[in-house]
C-alpha positions as CSV (number, residue, x, y, z in Angstrom):
1,M,62.0,130.0,-107.5
2,L,62.1,126.6,-107.7
3,N,63.1,126.8,-104.1
4,K,59.3,128.4,-103.3
5,L,57.8,125.2,-104.9
6,L,56.4,122.2,-102.5
7,V,54.3,118.4,-102.6
8,V,52.6,117.1,-100.2
9,G,50.8,113.8,-100.2
10,V,50.1,109.8,-100.2
11,N,50.3,107.1,-102.7
12,H,50.3,103.6,-103.8
13,D,53.1,103.3,-101.7
14,S,53.0,104.9,-98.9
15,A,49.4,104.4,-98.5
16,S,46.4,101.7,-98.8
17,V,43.5,102.2,-100.8
18,A,41.7,102.2,-98.0
19,L,43.2,105.6,-96.8
20,R,43.7,106.7,-100.0
21,E,39.9,107.1,-100.7
22,Q,38.9,108.9,-97.6
23,I,41.5,111.5,-98.8
24,A,40.1,111.4,-102.4
25,F,39.2,115.0,-104.3
26,A,35.8,114.5,-105.5
27,P,35.8,116.5,-109.0
28,E,32.7,118.9,-108.3
29,K,34.5,120.1,-105.1
30,V,38.8,120.6,-106.3
31,H,37.7,124.3,-107.3
32,E,36.0,125.1,-104.2
33,S,38.5,123.4,-102.1
34,L,41.8,124.7,-103.9
35,S,40.2,128.1,-102.5
36,A,40.3,126.9,-99.4
37,L,43.9,125.0,-99.6
38,I,45.2,128.7,-100.1
39,R,43.3,130.9,-97.8
40,D,44.3,128.5,-94.7
41,T,47.7,127.9,-95.2
42,A,50.8,128.9,-96.4
43,L,50.6,128.5,-100.2
44,S,50.2,131.4,-102.4
45,E,49.2,128.9,-105.3
46,A,47.7,125.3,-105.3
47,V,47.4,122.5,-108.0
48,I,45.3,120.0,-106.5
49,L,45.9,116.1,-107.9
50,S,43.6,113.2,-107.3
51,T,43.8,109.7,-109.2
52,C,42.7,106.1,-108.0
53,N,46.7,105.9,-106.5
54,R,47.5,109.2,-105.2
55,T,46.3,112.1,-103.6
56,E,48.8,115.3,-103.9
57,L,49.4,118.6,-103.5
58,Y,51.3,120.8,-104.9
59,G,51.6,124.4,-103.8
60,V,53.9,127.4,-103.8
61,L,55.4,129.6,-100.6
62,S,55.9,132.7,-100.5
63,S,58.9,131.9,-98.7
64,P,61.2,129.1,-98.9
65,A,62.7,129.0,-95.5
66,E,58.7,128.2,-94.4
67,G,59.1,124.1,-96.5
68,V,59.4,122.3,-93.1
69,A,56.4,123.8,-91.4
70,A,54.8,124.4,-94.2
71,G,55.3,120.7,-95.0
72,D,53.4,119.7,-91.1
73,Q,50.5,122.0,-92.1
74,L,49.5,121.1,-95.1
75,A,49.2,117.1,-94.3
76,H,47.4,118.5,-91.2
77,W,45.0,120.4,-93.4
78,L,44.4,117.5,-95.2
79,A,43.6,115.7,-92.8
80,H,41.5,118.3,-91.2
81,H,39.9,118.6,-94.5
82,H,38.4,115.4,-95.1
83,G,37.8,114.7,-91.4
84,V,40.7,112.0,-91.0
85,D,42.3,111.1,-88.4
86,V,45.6,113.1,-88.6
87,N,47.8,110.3,-86.6
88,Q,46.1,108.0,-88.7
89,L,47.4,109.7,-92.1
90,L,50.6,111.8,-91.1
91,P,53.1,108.7,-91.4
92,C,52.0,107.8,-94.3
93,V,52.5,111.6,-96.1
94,Y,55.6,112.2,-97.6
95,R,56.9,115.7,-98.4
96,N,59.2,117.5,-101.1
97,H,60.9,120.9,-101.3
98,G,62.3,123.3,-103.7
99,L,64.5,120.6,-106.6
100,S,63.2,117.2,-105.0
101,A,59.3,118.5,-105.1
102,A,60.1,120.1,-109.4
103,S,61.8,116.7,-109.9
104,H,58.8,114.6,-108.0
105,L,56.9,116.6,-110.1
106,V,58.7,115.4,-113.4
107,R,58.9,111.9,-112.5
108,V,55.1,111.8,-111.6
109,A,54.0,112.7,-115.3
110,A,56.8,110.8,-116.8
111,G,54.7,108.2,-115.1
112,L,58.4,107.3,-113.4
113,N,56.6,107.2,-109.9
114,S,53.3,104.9,-111.3
115,M,51.9,101.5,-109.8
116,I,52.8,100.6,-113.5
117,L,55.9,101.8,-114.2
118,G,55.7,104.3,-117.8
119,E,51.5,104.3,-117.3
120,P,51.1,106.8,-119.6
121,Q,47.7,108.0,-118.1
122,I,49.1,109.9,-115.4
123,F,50.2,112.2,-118.0
124,G,47.0,113.6,-118.7
125,Q,45.6,113.2,-115.5
126,M,48.2,116.2,-114.7
127,K,47.2,118.4,-117.0
128,S,44.0,118.0,-116.1
129,A,44.5,118.6,-112.9
130,F,46.5,121.9,-113.7
131,A,43.6,123.3,-116.2
132,V,41.6,122.9,-113.4
133,A,43.4,124.5,-111.6
134,Q,43.9,127.7,-114.0
135,E,40.3,128.0,-114.0
136,A,40.1,128.0,-110.6
137,G,42.3,130.9,-110.4
138,A,44.5,128.9,-108.2
139,V,48.1,129.2,-110.0
140,G,49.8,132.1,-111.0
141,F,53.1,133.4,-112.1
142,H,55.3,130.4,-111.0
143,M,53.3,127.5,-111.0
144,N,52.3,128.2,-115.1
145,I,56.2,128.3,-115.7
146,I,57.0,125.7,-113.6
147,F,53.9,122.9,-114.7
148,P,54.8,123.2,-118.6
149,E,57.8,123.1,-118.5
150,A,58.0,119.8,-115.9
151,F,55.0,118.5,-119.4
152,R,57.9,119.0,-121.8
153,I,60.8,117.2,-119.6
154,A,58.3,114.0,-118.4
155,K,57.4,114.2,-122.4
156,K,60.8,114.2,-123.5
157,V,61.4,111.1,-121.3
158,R,58.5,109.0,-123.0
159,T,59.8,110.1,-126.4
160,D,63.7,109.9,-125.9
161,T,63.5,106.1,-124.0
162,A,61.3,103.1,-124.2
163,I,59.7,103.8,-120.8
164,G,56.1,103.7,-122.3
165,E,56.7,100.5,-125.2
166,N,54.6,97.6,-124.1
167,P,51.8,99.9,-123.5
168,V,50.3,99.2,-119.9
169,S,48.1,100.8,-117.3
170,V,45.7,99.8,-114.6
171,A,43.0,99.5,-117.3
172,Y,46.0,97.1,-119.0
173,A,46.8,95.2,-116.1
174,A,42.9,94.5,-115.2
175,V,42.0,93.4,-119.1
176,D,45.0,91.1,-118.8
177,L,43.6,89.6,-115.7
178,A,40.6,88.9,-117.6
179,R,42.0,87.4,-120.1
180,Q,43.6,84.6,-117.6
181,I,40.5,84.1,-116.1
182,F,38.6,84.0,-119.5
183,R,40.3,82.5,-122.7
184,D,38.0,82.7,-124.5
185,M,36.9,86.4,-124.5
186,Q,34.9,86.0,-127.9
187,K,32.5,84.0,-125.5
188,S,32.2,86.6,-122.3
189,T,30.4,89.8,-121.7
190,A,31.9,92.5,-119.8
191,L,30.3,95.2,-117.8
192,L,31.9,98.7,-117.4
193,L,30.5,100.9,-114.9
194,G,31.6,104.8,-115.6
195,A,32.7,106.7,-118.7
196,G,35.9,108.5,-118.0
197,E,39.7,107.6,-119.4
198,T,40.1,104.9,-117.2
199,I,37.0,103.2,-118.5
200,E,37.9,104.2,-122.2
201,L,41.6,102.8,-121.7
202,V,39.9,99.5,-120.1
203,A,37.4,99.1,-123.2
204,R,39.7,99.7,-125.9
205,H,41.8,97.4,-124.5
206,L,39.1,94.5,-124.0
207,G,38.5,95.2,-128.0
208,D,41.8,94.4,-128.8
209,A,41.2,91.1,-126.4
210,G,38.5,90.2,-128.8
211,L,35.7,90.6,-126.2
212,G,32.5,89.2,-127.6
213,K,30.1,91.8,-125.4
214,L,30.7,95.0,-124.2
215,I,28.6,97.3,-122.0
216,I,28.7,100.4,-120.9
217,A,26.8,101.8,-118.3
218,N,26.9,105.7,-116.6
219,R,25.5,108.4,-114.5
220,T,24.5,109.9,-117.6
221,L,22.9,107.7,-120.8
222,E,24.5,111.1,-123.1
223,R,27.8,110.0,-122.2
224,A,27.7,106.3,-121.9
225,E,26.7,106.9,-125.6
226,Q,29.3,108.7,-126.7
227,L,31.6,106.2,-125.8
228,A,29.5,102.5,-126.8
229,S,29.8,104.3,-130.1
230,Q,33.3,103.4,-130.8
231,F,33.4,100.0,-129.5
232,D,30.8,98.6,-130.5
233,A,28.7,98.6,-127.9
234,E,25.5,99.1,-125.4
235,A,25.1,101.8,-123.2
236,I,23.0,101.9,-120.2
237,L,22.3,104.1,-117.2
238,L,24.7,103.1,-114.0
239,A,20.9,103.2,-112.5
240,D,19.6,100.5,-114.6
241,V,22.5,98.2,-113.9
242,T,20.4,95.6,-111.2
243,E,18.4,94.1,-113.9
244,R,22.0,93.6,-116.2
245,L,24.9,92.8,-113.8
246,Y,24.2,89.0,-114.0
247,E,24.9,88.7,-117.9
248,A,28.7,89.9,-117.0
249,D,31.5,87.6,-116.6
250,I,33.4,90.7,-116.1
251,V,33.0,93.6,-114.0
252,I,35.1,96.9,-114.2
253,S,34.9,100.3,-112.3
254,S,36.3,103.8,-112.4
255,T,33.7,106.0,-111.3
256,G,33.7,109.0,-109.3
257,S,31.6,108.4,-107.2
258,Q,31.9,108.7,-103.3
259,L,29.2,105.5,-102.6
260,P,29.4,102.7,-103.7
261,I,27.6,101.4,-106.5
262,L,27.3,97.7,-105.8
263,G,26.6,95.9,-102.6
264,K,26.8,92.5,-101.4
265,G,23.0,91.9,-102.3
266,M,22.8,92.8,-105.5
267,V,25.9,91.1,-106.5
268,E,24.2,87.8,-104.9
269,A,21.1,88.6,-106.6
270,A,23.0,88.5,-109.9
271,V,24.9,85.2,-108.7
272,R,21.9,83.3,-108.2
273,T,20.7,84.7,-111.7
274,R,24.0,83.6,-113.1
275,R,23.0,79.7,-111.1
276,W,27.1,80.1,-109.8
277,R,28.6,81.1,-112.8
278,S,32.0,82.8,-111.9
279,M,32.3,86.6,-112.2
280,L,35.2,88.2,-112.3
281,M,35.2,91.6,-110.6
282,I,37.8,94.4,-110.9
283,D,37.1,98.2,-109.2
284,L,39.7,101.1,-109.8
285,A,38.1,102.8,-108.8
286,V,38.9,105.5,-105.5
287,P,36.8,105.7,-103.2
288,R,35.9,102.3,-103.8
289,D,32.4,101.0,-106.2
290,I,32.4,97.9,-104.9
291,E,31.5,97.4,-101.6
292,P,34.2,95.1,-99.9
293,Q,32.0,92.4,-98.6
294,V,31.5,91.3,-101.9
295,A,34.7,89.0,-102.3
296,E,33.0,87.2,-99.3
297,I,30.4,85.4,-102.3
298,S,31.2,82.5,-103.5
299,D,32.1,82.3,-107.6
300,I,33.2,85.8,-107.3
301,Y,36.4,87.0,-107.8
302,L,37.0,90.6,-106.4
303,Y,40.2,92.8,-107.5
304,T,41.0,96.5,-106.5
305,V,43.4,98.4,-107.7
306,D,46.1,97.9,-104.7
307,D,45.5,93.8,-106.0
308,M,46.5,94.8,-109.6
309,R,50.7,95.1,-107.9
310,E,51.1,91.2,-109.0
311,V,49.3,91.5,-112.4
312,I,51.7,94.1,-113.7
313,E,55.2,92.7,-112.2
314,E,56.2,91.6,-115.4
315,N,55.1,94.5,-117.4
316,L,57.3,96.6,-114.6
317,R,60.5,94.2,-115.2
318,L,60.3,95.1,-119.0
319,R,60.5,99.0,-118.1
320,A,62.7,98.4,-115.5
321,S,65.9,98.6,-118.1
322,E,64.8,101.9,-119.0
323,A,64.6,103.7,-116.0
324,S,67.8,104.8,-115.6
325,K,68.3,105.8,-118.8
326,A,64.4,107.9,-117.6
327,D,66.1,109.1,-114.1
328,Q,68.8,110.8,-116.5
329,I,67.0,113.0,-118.3
330,V,64.6,114.2,-115.5
331,A,68.0,115.0,-113.8
332,S,69.2,117.0,-116.8
333,G,66.0,118.2,-117.1
334,I,65.3,119.8,-113.8
335,E,69.3,121.5,-113.8
336,A,68.3,122.9,-117.5
337,L,64.8,124.4,-115.5
338,R,67.3,125.8,-112.8
339,E,69.4,127.3,-114.9
340,G,66.9,128.4,-117.2
341,L,64.7,130.2,-114.1
342,L,68.4,131.6,-113.0
343,E,68.5,133.7,-115.8
344,R,65.2,135.0,-116.2
345,Q,65.6,136.3,-112.9
346,S,69.2,137.7,-113.6
347,A,66.9,139.2,-116.8
348,D,64.6,140.8,-114.4
349,V,67.1,141.8,-112.4
350,V,69.0,143.7,-114.5
351,K,66.4,144.9,-115.9
352,T,65.5,146.6,-112.9
353,Y,69.0,148.0,-112.2
354,R,68.7,149.7,-115.9
355,D,65.2,151.2,-115.9
356,S,66.7,152.3,-112.3
357,A,70.1,154.0,-113.5
358,L,68.0,155.5,-116.6
359,A,65.2,157.2,-114.4
360,V,68.9,158.5,-112.2
361,Q,70.1,159.3,-116.3
362,Q,67.4,161.5,-116.2
363,I,66.8,163.2,-113.3
364,E,70.9,164.4,-113.3
365,L,70.2,165.6,-117.1
366,E,67.2,167.7,-116.0
367,K,69.1,169.1,-113.4
368,A,71.5,169.9,-115.2
369,L,70.1,171.4,-118.2
370,K,68.2,173.9,-115.5
371,M,71.9,174.9,-114.5
372,L,73.2,175.7,-117.3
373,E,69.8,178.0,-118.5
374,R,70.5,179.4,-114.9
375,G,74.0,180.3,-116.4
376,M,76.3,177.9,-115.1
377,K,79.5,177.2,-117.0
378,P,79.4,174.7,-118.9
379,E,82.6,172.4,-117.6
380,D,81.0,173.0,-113.5
381,V,77.8,171.4,-115.0
382,L,79.8,168.3,-116.9
383,N,81.8,168.0,-114.0
384,R,78.7,167.8,-111.4
385,L,76.7,166.3,-113.6
386,A,79.4,163.0,-113.9
387,R,80.0,163.5,-110.3
388,D,76.8,163.3,-109.2
389,L,75.7,160.2,-112.1
390,T,78.7,158.6,-110.2
391,N,77.6,158.5,-106.9
392,K,73.7,157.7,-107.4
393,L,74.9,154.6,-110.2
394,I,77.8,153.2,-107.2
395,H,76.0,153.9,-104.0
396,A,73.4,150.5,-104.2
397,P,76.4,148.5,-105.4
398,T,78.8,149.6,-102.8
399,A,76.3,149.6,-99.5
400,G,75.8,145.9,-100.7
401,L,79.5,145.1,-101.4
402,R,79.4,146.4,-97.6
403,Q,77.0,144.9,-96.0
404,L,78.1,141.5,-97.5
405,A,81.7,142.7,-96.2
406,K,80.3,142.7,-92.1
407,D,78.2,139.8,-92.5
408,G,81.7,137.6,-93.1
409,G,80.2,136.8,-97.1
410,K,83.8,137.0,-98.1
411,Q,82.7,134.2,-101.0
412,D,79.2,136.3,-102.1
413,V,81.7,139.6,-101.8
414,S,84.3,138.1,-104.9
415,K,81.5,136.6,-106.9
416,M,79.7,140.3,-106.6
417,A,83.1,142.0,-107.4
418,A,83.6,140.1,-110.5
419,V,80.0,140.9,-111.4
420,L,80.9,144.1,-111.5
421,G,83.9,143.8,-113.1
422,L,87.0,144.1,-110.6
423,T,88.7,141.2,-111.8
424,D,91.5,141.9,-110.0
425,F,89.9,142.1,-106.4
426,E,91.6,139.5,-105.3
427,N,94.7,140.5,-106.1
428,E,94.1,144.1,-104.5
429,R,92.3,142.3,-101.8
430,D,95.2,140.7,-100.7
431,E,97.5,143.8,-100.9
432,G,96.0,145.5,-98.7
433,T,93.8,147.8,-101.3
434,T,89.9,148.6,-99.8
435,L,87.1,149.1,-101.6
436,Q,85.2,152.9,-102.1
């Protein structure tokens, strides 16, 4: 089962934020994209994970042999779907197949493949991506086994190691940067754009840092008010940001908008109203919420998701010591998953074979009863029943053994012989005994 798993994608290590934002999936279009992905590629099941740091396509192949070709196909599909030059995208795309794909899935869910080692937010994002794929009818038998098991292993990483201690995330890194610039947070005002999980984390960290005033702006006022009520903040509409922007010392943005929300002209006007007092702006969104040209304005300090790398280096060092322990848990978890799936497959084979044998038994028994009804001698009927039943039950295994021997698979023949209980097979073969 795992040998049919494939993942193709880009992340913060392989592609720039400019490229990542071009291939990001808008949440409202994921259902449609999943349908197109399964329709237009070799995948029978699919999950799309799209965050500020990565875009990944997880899929199940109809045949393991399609791995390499399907990886290239998905990369081309991703470029075509978003209208991106395929030659620009291909060098940034990674492809994992089989066990390496399963390992990648677990490592991403556990935060081991994140910009900030061990960050917890990705776990929820992956569970959400899987739930969306389920709602869209894009996952079936394979994914419904693999993903929950991957989540279980990832949870074990977080509970059995200190990889999640000294909690950090992109949200935490943003607030940590704000504290370095504005030493007295009690006198500072922050404006948050968006009301999703990232902004909720930012709001929580700002509260812990002792922020003086918090304003939350969102496209829908109801959601902004729900979040604001948790942090004693003010809720406004994104449409009203232009009039309120000048109040903010700190602006942190993470919306799902496909177009920039804050342009250079809007920010210049706010800075003039502030009489050129410094303003920190951190854009955590992909695609970006703040036009890159805003960085050209004096007294504006603009950071993107990628800029957070330098801020979080110390946090990475604190967690790195636990990485090897986490890797061991992932490796043992994947091996246990592999063995469990093989056992499940073997159980299915045994059940199928047993059902087949019972069907043969019933057919032969009915034939024997009819012979008795016709007056045949019981011993003749029993002899014929035993002979016919034996021949039919051993036909498939012996045909399989002959074919394996013809193909030169000596080791496979030996294994199959052992399964059939032929413990002296090797000795018999050496003595020249042929299997009938």
